[in-house]
DRENTIBA-806880 format. One line per 8 residues: number of its first residue (from 1); for each residue x, y, z of N, C-alpha, C. Coordinates in nm, 2 decimals. Atoms other than C-alpha are relative to their C-alpha. Example, Ala and Ser with C-alpha at 12.3 -4.5 7.8 and 13.67 -1.06 7.14 Angstrom:
2
1	0.09 -0.12 0.00 1.23 -0.45 0.78 0.09 0.12 0.00; -0.09 -0.11 0.00 1.37 -0.11 0.71 -0.08 0.11 0.08;
end
This chain:
212
1	0.13 0.05 -0.04 -0.54 12.35 3.01 0.00 -0.15 -0.03; 0.00 0.14 0.01 -0.59 11.98 3.07 -0.14 -0.04 -0.05; 0.13 0.05 0.06 -0.86 11.81 2.85 0.00 -0.15 0.03; 0.02 0.14 -0.03 -1.00 11.46 2.90 -0.04 -0.08 -0.12; 0.03 0.09 0.11 -1.00 11.18 2.65 -0.06 -0.13 0.05; 0.05 0.12 -0.06 -1.22 10.94 2.83 -0.15 -0.03 -0.04; 0.13 0.03 0.03 -1.58 10.98 2.71 -0.01 -0.08 -0.13; 0.01 0.08 0.11 -1.68 10.71 2.46 -0.14 -0.03 -0.04;
9	0.13 0.02 0.04 -1.98 10.63 2.25 -0.01 -0.13 -0.08; 0.02 0.11 0.09 -1.97 10.40 1.95 0.12 -0.10 -0.01; -0.11 0.10 0.01 -1.77 10.07 1.93 0.03 -0.03 -0.14; -0.04 0.04 0.14 -1.58 10.01 1.61 0.02 -0.15 -0.01; -0.01 0.15 0.03 -1.55 9.67 1.44 0.13 -0.06 0.05; -0.12 0.07 -0.05 -1.31 9.42 1.59 0.10 -0.02 -0.11; -0.10 0.03 0.10 -1.15 9.35 1.25 0.09 0.12 -0.03; -0.09 -0.11 0.01 -0.98 9.69 1.28 0.13 -0.03 0.08;
17	-0.12 0.04 -0.08 -0.73 9.51 1.51 0.12 -0.04 -0.10; -0.12 0.04 0.07 -0.38 9.49 1.36 0.09 -0.08 0.09; -0.10 0.07 -0.09 -0.07 9.33 1.51 0.11 0.10 0.03; -0.11 -0.09 -0.04 0.22 9.50 1.69 0.11 -0.01 -0.11; -0.10 0.00 0.10 0.49 9.61 1.45 0.12 -0.09 0.05; -0.11 0.09 -0.02 0.76 9.34 1.43 -0.03 -0.09 0.13; 0.03 0.09 -0.11 0.57 9.16 1.71 0.04 0.06 0.14; -0.05 -0.06 -0.12 0.70 9.41 1.97 -0.12 0.09 0.06;
25	0.10 -0.08 -0.06 0.43 9.55 2.20 0.06 0.12 0.08; -0.04 -0.11 -0.08 0.49 9.90 2.33 -0.07 0.01 0.14; 0.04 0.01 -0.14 0.45 9.95 2.71 -0.04 0.14 0.05; 0.05 -0.11 -0.07 0.26 10.20 2.92 0.00 -0.03 0.15; -0.05 -0.13 0.02 0.37 10.38 3.14 0.13 0.00 -0.09; -0.11 -0.02 0.09 0.63 10.52 2.90 -0.03 0.06 -0.13; 0.02 -0.07 0.13 0.68 10.65 2.55 -0.06 -0.10 -0.10; 0.05 0.07 0.12 0.48 10.53 2.25 0.06 0.07 -0.12;
33	-0.07 -0.06 0.12 0.70 10.59 1.94 -0.11 -0.01 -0.12; 0.11 -0.01 0.10 0.46 10.70 1.66 0.03 -0.08 -0.12; -0.03 0.08 0.12 0.65 10.53 1.38 -0.02 -0.15 0.02; 0.02 0.14 -0.02 0.59 10.19 1.55 -0.15 -0.03 0.01; 0.14 0.03 0.00 0.22 10.19 1.47 -0.01 -0.15 -0.05; 0.02 0.14 0.02 0.07 9.85 1.41 0.02 -0.04 -0.15; 0.00 0.07 0.14 0.12 9.61 1.11 -0.15 -0.03 -0.03; 0.13 0.04 0.04 -0.19 9.54 0.91 -0.05 0.08 -0.12;
41	0.03 -0.08 0.12 -0.21 9.81 0.64 -0.11 0.10 0.02; 0.10 -0.10 0.00 -0.46 10.07 0.54 -0.14 -0.05 0.05; 0.13 0.04 -0.06 -0.79 10.06 0.73 0.00 -0.09 0.11; -0.01 0.09 -0.12 -0.66 9.82 0.99 0.10 0.06 0.10; -0.10 -0.06 -0.09 -0.34 9.96 1.13 0.01 0.15 -0.01; 0.00 -0.14 0.01 -0.38 10.31 1.00 -0.09 0.04 -0.11; 0.07 -0.06 0.12 -0.57 10.54 0.76 0.08 0.12 -0.04; -0.07 -0.11 0.06 -0.38 10.78 0.53 -0.08 0.04 -0.12;
49	0.07 -0.05 0.11 -0.52 11.00 0.26 0.04 -0.05 -0.14; -0.05 0.06 0.13 -0.30 10.84 -0.01 0.09 -0.12 0.04; -0.08 0.12 -0.02 -0.09 10.53 -0.05 0.15 0.02 -0.01; -0.14 -0.03 0.02 0.24 10.71 -0.09 0.06 0.05 0.13; -0.08 -0.05 -0.12 0.49 10.75 0.19 0.09 0.11 -0.05; -0.06 -0.12 0.05 0.60 11.10 0.13 0.14 0.03 0.06; -0.13 -0.01 -0.06 0.91 11.06 0.35 0.09 -0.12 -0.05; -0.08 0.11 0.03 1.06 10.71 0.32 -0.01 -0.04 -0.15;
57	0.00 0.04 0.14 1.17 10.63 -0.03 -0.04 0.10 -0.10; 0.05 -0.11 0.09 1.04 10.96 -0.17 0.09 0.12 0.03; -0.09 -0.11 -0.04 1.19 11.27 0.01 0.13 -0.06 0.04; -0.12 0.07 -0.04 1.44 11.03 0.16 0.03 -0.11 -0.10; -0.02 0.09 0.11 1.60 10.84 -0.13 0.00 -0.15 0.04; 0.00 0.14 -0.03 1.55 10.46 -0.15 0.14 -0.05 -0.04; -0.14 0.04 0.02 1.92 10.38 -0.11 0.04 -0.12 0.08; -0.03 0.12 -0.08 1.90 10.07 0.10 0.02 0.02 0.15;
65	-0.03 -0.03 -0.15 1.95 10.24 0.44 -0.14 -0.01 0.07; 0.12 0.02 -0.08 1.71 10.17 0.72 -0.09 0.12 0.01; 0.08 -0.11 -0.02 1.59 10.52 0.79 -0.06 0.06 -0.13; 0.06 -0.05 0.13 1.55 10.63 0.43 -0.11 -0.09 -0.06; 0.10 0.09 0.06 1.34 10.32 0.35 -0.10 -0.05 0.10; 0.08 0.05 -0.11 1.16 10.27 0.68 -0.15 0.00 -0.04; 0.14 0.02 0.04 0.81 10.13 0.59 -0.04 0.07 -0.12; 0.02 -0.09 0.12 0.84 10.29 0.25 -0.12 -0.04 -0.09;
73	0.11 0.05 0.09 0.57 10.08 0.09 -0.14 0.02 0.07; 0.13 -0.02 -0.07 0.30 10.19 0.34 -0.04 0.15 -0.02; 0.05 -0.13 0.03 0.08 10.50 0.32 0.04 0.11 0.10; -0.04 -0.10 -0.11 0.19 10.66 0.65 0.13 0.07 -0.04; -0.11 -0.08 0.05 0.44 10.94 0.58 0.10 0.01 0.12; -0.10 0.01 -0.10 0.76 10.89 0.78 0.14 0.06 -0.04; -0.13 -0.04 0.03 1.09 11.07 0.80 0.08 -0.01 0.13; -0.07 0.01 -0.12 1.36 11.12 1.06 0.07 0.13 0.02;
81	-0.05 -0.13 -0.04 1.52 11.41 1.25 0.15 0.01 -0.05; -0.13 -0.02 0.06 1.82 11.54 1.06 0.07 0.13 0.05; -0.09 -0.11 -0.04 2.10 11.75 1.20 0.10 0.02 -0.12; -0.08 -0.03 0.12 2.26 11.91 0.89 0.03 0.15 -0.01; -0.03 -0.14 0.03 2.40 12.23 0.75 -0.02 0.02 -0.15; 0.08 -0.08 -0.09 2.20 12.42 0.65 -0.10 -0.08 0.09; 0.07 0.07 -0.10 1.99 12.33 0.95 -0.14 -0.04 -0.05; 0.13 0.05 0.02 1.68 12.12 0.93 -0.07 -0.01 0.13;
89	0.06 0.02 -0.13 1.58 11.98 1.27 0.09 0.05 0.11; -0.10 -0.05 -0.10 1.88 12.14 1.45 0.00 0.15 -0.01; 0.00 -0.15 0.01 1.77 12.50 1.40 -0.01 0.07 0.13; 0.01 -0.07 -0.13 1.78 12.76 1.67 -0.15 0.03 0.04; 0.14 -0.03 -0.03 1.40 12.78 1.66 -0.07 -0.11 0.07; 0.06 0.11 -0.08 1.34 12.45 1.85 -0.03 0.06 0.14; 0.03 -0.03 -0.14 1.17 12.49 2.18 0.06 -0.11 0.09; -0.06 0.11 -0.07 1.30 12.15 2.29 0.09 -0.07 -0.11;
97	-0.09 0.07 0.09 1.60 11.98 2.13 -0.04 -0.14 -0.03; 0.04 0.14 0.03 1.50 11.67 1.94 0.11 -0.10 0.00; -0.11 0.10 0.01 1.69 11.34 1.92 0.04 -0.02 -0.14; -0.06 0.02 0.14 1.91 11.31 1.61 -0.04 -0.14 -0.05; 0.03 0.13 0.08 1.80 11.04 1.36 -0.13 -0.07 0.05; 0.12 0.06 -0.05 1.48 10.98 1.55 -0.11 0.00 -0.11; 0.11 0.01 0.10 1.20 10.85 1.32 -0.13 0.07 0.05; 0.13 -0.06 -0.04 0.87 11.04 1.32 -0.10 -0.01 -0.11;
105	0.11 0.00 0.09 0.53 11.05 1.15 -0.03 0.15 -0.04; 0.03 -0.14 0.04 0.47 11.37 0.94 -0.10 0.00 -0.12; 0.10 -0.02 0.11 0.26 11.51 0.65 -0.14 -0.04 0.04; 0.12 0.05 -0.05 -0.04 11.45 0.87 -0.12 0.09 -0.05; 0.12 -0.07 0.04 -0.39 11.55 0.76 -0.12 -0.04 0.08; 0.12 0.03 -0.08 -0.73 11.57 0.93 -0.07 -0.13 -0.05; 0.06 0.12 0.03 -0.90 11.23 0.94 0.09 -0.12 0.00; -0.10 0.11 0.00 -0.58 11.02 0.94 0.02 -0.05 0.14;
113	-0.02 0.06 -0.13 -0.52 10.78 1.22 0.10 -0.11 0.00; -0.10 0.11 -0.02 -0.27 10.53 1.36 -0.04 -0.08 0.12; 0.03 0.10 -0.11 -0.33 10.22 1.58 0.13 -0.05 0.06; -0.11 0.05 -0.07 -0.09 10.11 1.85 -0.05 -0.11 0.10; 0.03 0.10 -0.10 -0.11 9.78 2.04 0.10 0.03 0.11; -0.08 -0.04 -0.12 0.01 9.86 2.39 -0.03 -0.10 0.11; 0.02 0.08 -0.12 0.05 9.67 2.72 0.01 0.10 0.12; 0.01 -0.09 -0.11 -0.07 9.88 3.01 0.03 -0.08 0.13;
121	-0.04 0.08 -0.12 0.11 9.76 3.33 -0.08 0.03 0.12; 0.08 -0.04 -0.12 -0.09 9.96 3.58 -0.13 0.07 -0.05; 0.12 -0.08 0.04 -0.46 10.07 3.55 0.00 0.13 0.07; 0.01 -0.13 -0.06 -0.54 10.43 3.62 -0.01 0.11 -0.09; 0.01 -0.12 0.08 -0.54 10.78 3.50 0.15 0.04 -0.04; -0.13 -0.03 0.05 -0.25 10.88 3.28 0.01 0.14 -0.06; -0.03 -0.13 0.06 -0.11 11.22 3.18 0.07 -0.02 -0.13; -0.06 0.02 0.13 -0.03 11.24 2.81 0.09 0.11 -0.04;
129	-0.09 -0.10 0.06 0.27 11.43 2.67 0.03 -0.04 -0.14; -0.03 0.02 0.14 0.38 11.47 2.31 0.12 0.08 -0.04; -0.11 -0.07 0.07 0.70 11.55 2.12 -0.04 0.02 -0.14; 0.06 -0.04 0.13 0.60 11.73 1.80 0.05 0.12 -0.06; -0.02 -0.13 0.07 0.63 12.01 1.55 -0.13 0.03 -0.07; 0.13 -0.04 0.07 0.34 12.21 1.40 0.01 0.14 -0.05; -0.01 -0.14 0.05 0.32 12.51 1.17 -0.14 0.07 0.02; 0.13 -0.06 -0.04 -0.05 12.57 1.28 -0.05 -0.07 0.13;
137	0.06 0.06 -0.11 -0.25 12.51 1.59 -0.08 -0.12 -0.06; 0.07 0.12 0.05 -0.41 12.16 1.56 -0.07 -0.07 0.11; 0.07 0.08 -0.10 -0.62 11.91 1.74 0.01 -0.15 -0.04; 0.00 0.15 0.02 -0.59 11.53 1.79 -0.09 -0.06 0.10; 0.07 0.07 -0.10 -0.78 11.27 1.97 0.07 -0.13 0.03; -0.05 0.13 -0.04 -0.68 10.95 2.16 -0.12 -0.08 0.04; 0.11 0.09 -0.04 -0.93 10.66 2.18 0.06 -0.14 0.03; -0.05 0.13 -0.05 -0.90 10.32 2.34 -0.09 -0.11 -0.05;
145	0.07 0.12 0.05 -1.00 9.98 2.19 -0.12 0.04 -0.09; 0.09 -0.04 0.12 -1.17 10.15 1.89 -0.13 0.06 0.05; 0.12 -0.07 -0.05 -1.42 10.35 2.10 0.01 0.14 -0.04; 0.00 -0.14 0.05 -1.51 10.68 1.94 0.00 0.09 0.13; 0.00 -0.09 -0.11 -1.44 10.98 2.16 -0.03 0.14 -0.06; 0.03 -0.14 0.04 -1.57 11.34 2.14 0.10 0.10 0.05; -0.10 -0.09 -0.06 -1.28 11.48 2.34 0.11 0.03 -0.10; -0.11 -0.04 0.09 -1.01 11.67 2.16 0.12 0.05 0.09;
153	-0.12 -0.05 -0.06 -0.65 11.75 2.26 0.06 0.10 -0.09; -0.05 -0.12 0.07 -0.52 12.09 2.15 0.15 -0.01 -0.01; -0.15 0.00 0.03 -0.17 12.10 1.99 0.04 0.14 -0.05; -0.03 -0.14 0.04 -0.03 12.46 1.99 0.11 0.00 -0.11; -0.10 -0.02 0.11 0.17 12.58 1.69 0.14 0.03 0.05; -0.14 -0.04 -0.03 0.55 12.60 1.70 0.05 0.10 -0.11; -0.04 -0.10 0.10 0.55 12.86 1.42 0.08 0.11 0.06; -0.08 -0.11 -0.05 0.81 13.13 1.46 0.03 0.09 -0.12;
161	-0.01 -0.09 0.11 0.79 13.43 1.23 0.15 0.04 -0.03; -0.14 -0.03 0.02 1.17 13.48 1.27 0.07 -0.09 -0.10; -0.06 0.10 0.10 1.24 13.17 1.06 -0.06 0.03 -0.14; 0.04 -0.04 0.13 1.22 13.28 0.70 -0.02 -0.12 -0.10; 0.01 0.12 0.08 1.23 12.92 0.57 -0.14 -0.06 0.03; 0.13 0.05 -0.03 0.86 12.83 0.54 -0.01 -0.15 0.02; 0.00 0.14 -0.01 0.92 12.46 0.50 0.04 -0.05 0.13; -0.06 0.04 -0.13 1.10 12.45 0.83 -0.09 0.02 0.12;
169	0.09 -0.03 -0.11 0.80 12.57 1.04 -0.04 -0.13 0.07; 0.05 0.13 -0.06 0.69 12.20 1.09 0.12 -0.07 0.08; -0.12 0.07 -0.06 1.05 12.12 1.21 0.05 0.08 0.12; -0.03 -0.06 -0.13 1.04 12.35 1.52 -0.05 -0.09 0.11; 0.04 0.11 -0.09 1.03 12.08 1.78 -0.03 0.05 0.14; 0.04 -0.04 -0.14 0.86 12.11 2.12 -0.05 -0.13 0.07; 0.06 0.11 -0.08 0.76 11.87 2.40 -0.09 0.07 0.10; 0.10 -0.04 -0.10 0.45 11.92 2.60 -0.02 -0.11 0.10;
177	0.00 0.10 -0.10 0.44 11.73 2.93 -0.15 -0.05 0.02; 0.14 0.03 -0.03 0.06 11.74 2.95 -0.10 0.06 -0.11; 0.11 -0.05 0.09 -0.20 11.77 2.67 -0.13 -0.05 0.03; 0.12 0.06 -0.04 -0.46 11.57 2.84 0.01 -0.12 0.09; 0.00 0.12 -0.08 -0.56 11.28 3.06 -0.08 -0.11 -0.07; 0.07 0.12 0.06 -0.67 10.93 2.96 0.00 -0.11 0.11; 0.02 0.11 -0.10 -0.80 10.65 3.18 0.02 -0.14 -0.07; -0.03 0.13 0.07 -0.66 10.30 3.09 -0.01 -0.11 0.10;
185	0.01 0.13 -0.07 -0.73 9.95 3.21 0.14 -0.07 -0.01; -0.12 0.08 0.01 -0.45 9.70 3.27 -0.01 -0.10 -0.11; -0.01 0.10 0.11 -0.34 9.47 2.99 0.02 0.05 -0.14; -0.03 -0.03 0.14 -0.30 9.46 2.62 -0.13 0.06 -0.06; 0.11 -0.07 0.07 -0.52 9.70 2.42 0.05 0.09 -0.11; -0.03 -0.09 0.11 -0.53 9.94 2.13 -0.03 0.14 0.03; 0.02 -0.14 0.00 -0.48 10.31 2.13 0.01 0.06 -0.14; 0.01 -0.07 0.13 -0.57 10.52 1.83 0.03 0.15 0.01;
193	-0.03 -0.15 0.01 -0.41 10.86 1.76 -0.06 0.05 -0.13; 0.07 -0.06 0.11 -0.63 11.06 1.52 0.03 0.15 -0.02; -0.02 -0.14 0.02 -0.55 11.39 1.36 -0.14 0.06 -0.04; 0.14 -0.06 0.02 -0.87 11.61 1.38 0.00 0.13 -0.08; 0.01 -0.13 0.05 -0.78 11.96 1.28 0.14 0.05 -0.04; -0.12 -0.07 0.05 -0.51 12.15 1.08 0.09 -0.10 -0.07; -0.09 0.09 0.06 -0.28 11.86 1.02 0.14 0.06 -0.03; -0.14 -0.04 0.03 0.08 11.90 0.88 0.08 0.01 0.13;
201	-0.08 0.01 -0.12 0.20 11.82 1.23 0.09 -0.12 -0.01; -0.10 0.11 -0.01 0.50 11.60 1.30 -0.01 -0.06 0.14; 0.01 0.07 -0.13 0.46 11.33 1.57 0.12 -0.08 0.02; -0.12 0.08 -0.03 0.77 11.19 1.73 -0.05 -0.11 0.10; 0.05 0.10 -0.09 0.63 11.02 2.04 -0.11 0.05 0.09; 0.09 -0.03 -0.11 0.35 11.02 2.30 0.06 -0.06 0.13; -0.05 0.05 -0.13 0.44 10.98 2.67 -0.11 -0.01 0.09; 0.11 0.03 -0.09 0.21 10.82 2.92 0.06 -0.01 0.14;
209	-0.05 -0.01 -0.14 0.27 10.91 3.29 -0.11 -0.03 0.09; 0.11 0.04 -0.10 0.06 10.74 3.56 0.00 0.11 0.11; 0.01 -0.10 -0.11 -0.07 11.00 3.80 -0.10 -0.04 0.11; 0.10 0.04 -0.10 -0.35 10.82 3.99 -0.04 -0.14 -0.02;
end
């Protein structure tokens, strides 16, 4: 079922604008990598329930390597797709095979959000896809230029009762080509990804495909 993320009401303050991570603006149409959320810190580039990165430098040891320490001093929780034995992200329970070593945002909770500065090449209506894992059904929203939206995008669980490793339920990866539609103007703007319900979902990337 396609839902629409276009109705807007309240304008948020302009000071919520951060800057593109490392100065690189992600482009639409195309993939928006979730770990490349804006620079600017808590309340500007993102909101997280705590200030600890539960992935980088914590679960993944601070050993000087890029992936293990990626943005480790920020509150957003980040890890990367691991192909190991015993299996982590390379288990037979994947619905879609993920990309090895790809960074992703995890440990998500309701109310948390991420800002992305993007450059939209063509104005129009875009179909939104997502690469993700989720041990429960969840909901997210996408808003543009800090405008509140009442629309929600449903994220179906990737839970599989055949997998007896409870911790791995969030690591059953899937790609959905269409979770909703969003209308975008041309040019540089901010997209906000917010977790609304359930949480504990892993976000690899969003994909924006121009359809009209």
